[in-house]
PATIMI-81498 format. One line per 5 residues: number of its first residue (from 1); their letters; for each residue x, y, z of N, C-alpha, C, CB. Coordinates in nm, 3 decimals, always signed. Glycine has a CB too. Example, Ala and Ser with C-alpha at 12.3 -4.5 7.8 and 13.67 -1.06 7.14 Angstrom:
residues 2
1) as) +1.319/-0.569/+0.780/+1.230/-0.450/+0.780/+1.320/-0.330/+0.780/+1.131/-0.447/+0.905  +1.285/-0.225/+0.708/+1.367/-0.106/+0.714/+1.290/+0.003/+0.787/+1.408/-0.060/+0.572
***
This chain:
residues 70
1) xxxxx) +0.044/-0.118/-0.006/+0.033/+0.008/+0.018/+0.086/+0.196/-0.003/+0.039/-0.028/+0.093  +0.202/+0.146/+0.057/+0.294/+0.245/+0.050/+0.294/+0.289/-0.071/+0.415/+0.212/+0.089  +0.358/+0.161/-0.142/+0.371/+0.215/-0.325/+0.290/+0.292/-0.347/+0.346/+0.117/-0.449  +0.163/+0.228/-0.358/+0.039/+0.328/-0.506/-0.009/+0.444/-0.420/-0.157/+0.218/-0.581  +0.060/+0.533/-0.526/+0.058/+0.661/-0.582/-0.037/+0.720/-0.637/+0.131/+0.672/-0.655
6) xxxxx) -0.226/+0.768/-0.613/-0.273/+0.847/-0.601/-0.309/+0.955/-0.699/-0.227/+0.862/-0.528  -0.281/+1.035/-0.760/-0.315/+1.153/-0.797/-0.410/+1.236/-0.713/-0.358/+1.138/-0.913  -0.443/+1.256/-0.665/-0.581/+1.354/-0.648/-0.552/+1.318/-0.477/-0.777/+1.289/-0.743  -0.535/+1.169/-0.407/-0.530/+1.119/-0.227/-0.401/+1.129/-0.208/-0.581/+0.951/-0.173  -0.427/+1.107/-0.018/-0.313/+1.176/+0.015/-0.215/+1.005/+0.009/-0.330/+1.285/+0.188
11) xxxxx) -0.069/+0.981/+0.090/-0.092/+0.912/+0.090/-0.094/+0.794/+0.176/-0.070/+0.925/+0.029  -0.134/+0.662/+0.139/-0.122/+0.526/+0.247/-0.077/+0.598/+0.391/+0.021/+0.392/+0.190  -0.214/+0.582/+0.486/-0.239/+0.605/+0.617/-0.338/+0.522/+0.658/-0.269/+0.731/+0.643  -0.329/+0.401/+0.717/-0.445/+0.354/+0.751/-0.553/+0.438/+0.911/-0.391/+0.195/+0.772  -0.640/+0.511/+0.886/-0.672/+0.552/+0.996/-0.845/+0.573/+1.011/-0.587/+0.673/+1.012
16) xxxxx) -0.841/+0.414/+1.025/-0.998/+0.329/+1.048/-1.051/+0.287/+1.113/-1.031/+0.252/+1.014  -1.208/+0.366/+1.181/-1.243/+0.268/+1.295/-1.328/+0.232/+1.202/-1.292/+0.306/+1.450  -1.391/+0.150/+1.383/-1.572/+0.057/+1.371/-1.629/+0.114/+1.273/-1.702/+0.072/+1.509  -1.687/+0.070/+1.184/-1.851/+0.134/+1.134/-1.793/+0.201/+0.974/-1.937/+0.303/+1.279  -1.686/+0.255/+1.018/-1.598/+0.275/+0.859/-1.604/+0.188/+0.753/-1.452/+0.272/+0.871
21) xxxxx) -1.737/+0.247/+0.665/-1.698/+0.208/+0.537/-1.554/+0.239/+0.414/-1.804/+0.247/+0.492  -1.554/+0.119/+0.449/-1.404/+0.125/+0.250/-1.421/+0.044/+0.145/-1.210/+0.061/+0.264  -1.319/+0.039/+0.042/-1.393/+0.037/-0.058/-1.259/-0.044/-0.103/-1.462/+0.176/-0.127  -1.269/-0.190/-0.168/-1.155/-0.200/-0.143/-1.036/-0.171/-0.289/-1.160/-0.336/-0.077  -0.915/-0.198/-0.338/-0.838/-0.130/-0.377/-0.757/-0.235/-0.531/-0.752/-0.086/-0.237
26) xxxxx) -0.751/-0.335/-0.383/-0.683/-0.503/-0.547/-0.808/-0.640/-0.530/-0.432/-0.637/-0.473  -0.796/-0.696/-0.586/-0.854/-0.779/-0.582/-0.815/-0.907/-0.447/-0.845/-0.802/-0.714  -0.853/-0.921/-0.421/-0.795/-1.050/-0.266/-0.818/-1.171/-0.266/-0.860/-1.038/-0.121  -0.906/-1.241/-0.273/-0.974/-1.332/-0.338/-1.123/-1.328/-0.392/-0.962/-1.422/-0.265  -1.057/-1.368/-0.565/-1.153/-1.317/-0.647/-1.312/-1.459/-0.643/-1.056/-1.290/-0.821
31) xxxxx) -1.261/-1.595/-0.596/-1.316/-1.688/-0.577/-1.455/-1.714/-0.407/-1.183/-1.765/-0.590  -1.447/-1.533/-0.355/-1.539/-1.541/-0.274/-1.593/-1.443/-0.308/-1.516/-1.555/-0.154  -1.580/-1.315/-0.423/-1.620/-1.219/-0.446/-1.520/-1.061/-0.393/-1.749/-1.248/-0.396  -1.392/-1.107/-0.297/-1.347/-0.989/-0.304/-1.228/-0.905/-0.380/-1.338/-0.982/-0.207  -1.302/-0.847/-0.502/-1.266/-0.765/-0.616/-1.289/-0.552/-0.554/-1.405/-0.836/-0.769
36) xxxxx) -1.160/-0.570/-0.691/-1.196/-0.414/-0.640/-1.270/-0.341/-0.598/-1.193/-0.351/-0.686  -1.307/-0.263/-0.603/-1.481/-0.191/-0.598/-1.535/-0.234/-0.503/-1.592/-0.221/-0.714  -1.540/-0.354/-0.388/-1.604/-0.356/-0.297/-1.608/-0.299/-0.187/-1.606/-0.427/-0.283  -1.738/-0.322/-0.147/-1.729/-0.167/-0.039/-1.781/-0.177/+0.106/-1.833/-0.033/-0.103  -1.759/-0.200/+0.183/-1.712/-0.325/+0.300/-1.725/-0.169/+0.427/-1.479/-0.436/+0.264
41) xxxxx) -1.806/-0.267/+0.567/-1.785/-0.160/+0.604/-1.747/-0.189/+0.789/-1.914/-0.070/+0.552  -1.626/-0.185/+0.850/-1.544/-0.224/+0.929/-1.635/-0.270/+1.083/-1.435/-0.106/+0.934  -1.596/-0.364/+1.115/-1.635/-0.423/+1.290/-1.536/-0.378/+1.345/-1.645/-0.593/+1.338  -1.395/-0.469/+1.337/-1.336/-0.493/+1.413/-1.255/-0.461/+1.369/-1.339/-0.575/+1.458  -1.160/-0.409/+1.418/-1.007/-0.396/+1.416/-0.893/-0.495/+1.505/-0.988/-0.253/+1.464
46) xxxxx) -0.795/-0.525/+1.437/-0.721/-0.651/+1.459/-0.533/-0.626/+1.458/-0.777/-0.761/+1.324  -0.438/-0.667/+1.525/-0.290/-0.550/+1.530/-0.286/-0.583/+1.350/-0.086/-0.622/+1.661  -0.327/-0.725/+1.271/-0.296/-0.701/+1.120/-0.450/-0.722/+1.069/-0.169/-0.820/+1.044  -0.552/-0.748/+1.109/-0.650/-0.794/+0.963/-0.717/-0.632/+1.067/-0.779/-1.024/+0.935  -0.843/-0.666/+0.922/-0.942/-0.623/+0.988/-1.060/-0.661/+0.987/-0.949/-0.533/+0.976
51) xxxxx) -1.157/-0.664/+0.984/-1.295/-0.741/+1.059/-1.405/-0.733/+0.942/-1.363/-0.646/+1.221  -1.529/-0.713/+0.871/-1.506/-0.630/+0.812/-1.680/-0.699/+0.763/-1.352/-0.612/+0.732  -1.835/-0.595/+0.758/-1.929/-0.682/+0.638/-1.963/-0.596/+0.464/-2.113/-0.708/+0.728  -1.864/-0.680/+0.348/-1.997/-0.695/+0.348/-2.129/-0.620/+0.279/-2.006/-0.690/+0.454  -2.099/-0.495/+0.204/-2.284/-0.388/+0.224/-2.271/-0.374/+0.043/-2.281/-0.142/+0.356
56) xxxxx) -2.172/-0.470/-0.038/-2.221/-0.481/-0.180/-2.139/-0.590/-0.245/-2.207/-0.342/-0.262  -2.214/-0.598/-0.423/-2.138/-0.754/-0.403/-2.227/-0.842/-0.394/-2.048/-0.782/-0.277  -2.212/-0.952/-0.369/-2.294/-1.131/-0.404/-2.265/-1.171/-0.239/-2.176/-1.284/-0.563  -2.186/-1.144/-0.170/-2.216/-1.201/-0.090/-2.232/-1.065/+0.053/-2.113/-1.324/-0.092  -2.398/-0.980/+0.016/-2.381/-0.921/+0.103/-2.401/-0.924/+0.194/-2.393/-0.865/+0.097
61) xxxxx) -2.382/-0.857/+0.365/-2.405/-0.895/+0.510/-2.309/-0.960/+0.557/-2.515/-0.968/+0.538  -2.250/-1.066/+0.447/-2.073/-1.212/+0.505/-2.012/-1.138/+0.531/-1.959/-1.331/+0.396  -1.958/-1.174/+0.702/-1.804/-1.112/+0.739/-1.724/-1.194/+0.737/-1.777/-1.052/+0.863  -1.589/-1.071/+0.671/-1.495/-1.144/+0.518/-1.305/-1.082/+0.667/-1.535/-0.968/+0.236  -1.222/-1.137/+0.677/-1.118/-1.080/+0.709/-1.049/-1.045/+0.589/-1.049/-1.151/+0.793
66) xxxxx) -1.043/-0.878/+0.649/-0.927/-0.818/+0.569/-0.784/-0.865/+0.533/-0.904/-0.717/+0.624  -0.676/-0.899/+0.545/-0.561/-0.850/+0.621/-0.459/-0.696/+0.564/-0.466/-0.989/+0.621  -0.359/-0.628/+0.666/-0.347/-0.475/+0.647/-0.174/-0.496/+0.549/-0.343/-0.363/+0.845  -0.226/-0.479/+0.409/-0.130/-0.532/+0.290/+0.010/-0.448/+0.353/-0.191/-0.473/+0.098  +0.078/-0.411/+0.446/+0.208/-0.299/+0.434/+0.276/-0.375/+0.364/+0.297/-0.242/+0.567
***
């Protein structure tokens, strides 16, 4: 994530809070529908993983674990 430089966005600094909506920027697991563009809501924050619920896509309402990609 530190290598991503997107015009108009600040550098990578994950200041997430529980309840915050997030959008995936990479394909994590295409077989279960975790593709770029999917929207999630943060449920829990761990040291190296984010627990989130899908709010769009094929598996709405399912809980997924997203690793921190640093």
